C-alpha positions as CSV (number, residue, x, y, z in Angstrom):
1,X,15.4,5.2,-15.0
2,X,16.0,2.4,-12.6
3,X,13.1,0.6,-10.8
4,X,14.1,2.0,-7.4
5,X,13.5,5.6,-8.7
6,X,9.8,4.6,-9.2
7,X,9.2,3.1,-5.9
8,X,7.7,4.8,-2.8
9,X,7.9,3.2,0.6
10,X,6.1,4.2,3.8
11,X,6.7,3.4,7.4
12,X,4.3,0.9,9.0
13,X,2.5,2.5,11.9
14,X,0.0,1.3,14.5
15,X,-3.0,3.4,13.5
16,X,-5.4,2.7,16.4
17,X,-3.8,0.4,18.8
18,X,-4.7,-2.7,16.9
19,X,-1.3,-3.3,15.4
20,X,0.6,-2.3,12.3
21,X,-1.4,-1.4,9.2
22,X,-0.5,-0.8,5.5
23,X,-2.4,0.8,2.6
24,X,-4.4,-1.8,0.5
25,X,-2.3,-1.0,-2.6
26,X,0.8,-2.3,-0.7
27,X,-0.5,-5.8,-0.6
28,X,0.0,-8.2,-3.5
29,X,-0.6,-11.9,-4.1
30,X,2.3,-14.1,-4.9
31,X,1.8,-17.9,-5.3
32,X,-1.7,-17.5,-3.7
33,X,-0.5,-15.8,-0.5
34,X,-0.5,-12.2,0.5
35,X,2.8,-10.3,0.5
36,X,4.2,-6.8,0.8
37,X,7.6,-5.6,-0.3
38,X,9.8,-4.2,2.4
39,X,12.9,-2.0,2.0
40,X,16.0,-3.9,3.0
41,X,18.6,-1.3,2.0
42,X,18.4,2.0,0.1
43,X,18.0,0.1,-3.2
44,X,17.0,-3.4,-2.2
45,X,13.5,-4.7,-1.5
46,X,12.2,-8.1,-0.3
47,X,8.8,-9.8,-0.6
48,X,7.5,-10.7,2.8
49,X,4.5,-12.9,3.4
50,X,1.9,-11.3,5.7
51,X,-1.2,-12.4,7.5
52,X,-3.9,-9.8,7.0
53,X,-6.4,-8.7,9.7
54,X,-9.2,-6.2,9.6
55,X,-9.7,-4.1,6.4
56,X,-11.2,-0.6,6.9
57,X,-11.6,0.3,3.2
58,X,-8.1,1.9,2.9
59,X,-5.8,0.0,5.2
60,X,-5.2,-3.7,6.2
61,X,-4.2,-4.6,9.7
62,X,-1.1,-6.8,9.5
63,X,-1.2,-9.6,12.1
64,X,2.2,-10.9,11.2
65,X,5.0,-10.4,8.7
66,X,5.9,-6.8,9.3
67,X,6.6,-4.7,12.3
68,X,6.0,-1.0,13.2
69,X,8.8,1.0,11.6
70,X,9.3,-1.3,8.5
71,X,9.3,0.5,5.2
72,X,6.7,-1.1,3.0
73,X,6.4,-0.2,-0.7
74,X,3.1,1.6,-1.5
75,X,3.9,2.7,-5.1
76,X,5.8,0.5,-7.5
77,X,4.7,-2.8,-6.1
78,X,3.8,-4.1,-9.6
79,X,7.4,-3.4,-10.9
80,X,8.9,-5.3,-8.0
81,X,6.5,-8.2,-8.4
82,X,7.3,-8.3,-12.1
83,X,11.0,-8.4,-11.4
84,X,10.6,-11.1,-8.9
85,X,8.5,-13.3,-11.2
86,X,11.1,-12.8,-14.0
87,X,13.9,-13.7,-11.6
88,X,15.5,-10.3,-11.7
89,X,15.4,-9.9,-8.0
């Protein structure tokens, strides 16, 4: 099974007029900064640095780094981060 078969992405949406938001499990730290993985093509993902805003217990507001409509990985983030750290992606 390839990594992409174990990854789930969700569209970023503006939940309450405050801007885009992502589930907390989508956010990961890389080199001390917050990132999310965004789908680039059907089987390609890229780490994108983000600036977090308000956290409501489930979702982080994203102040910069993603836009409404981006597909952000919400399951499989650890696999992508591991591949990035190993230099596989």
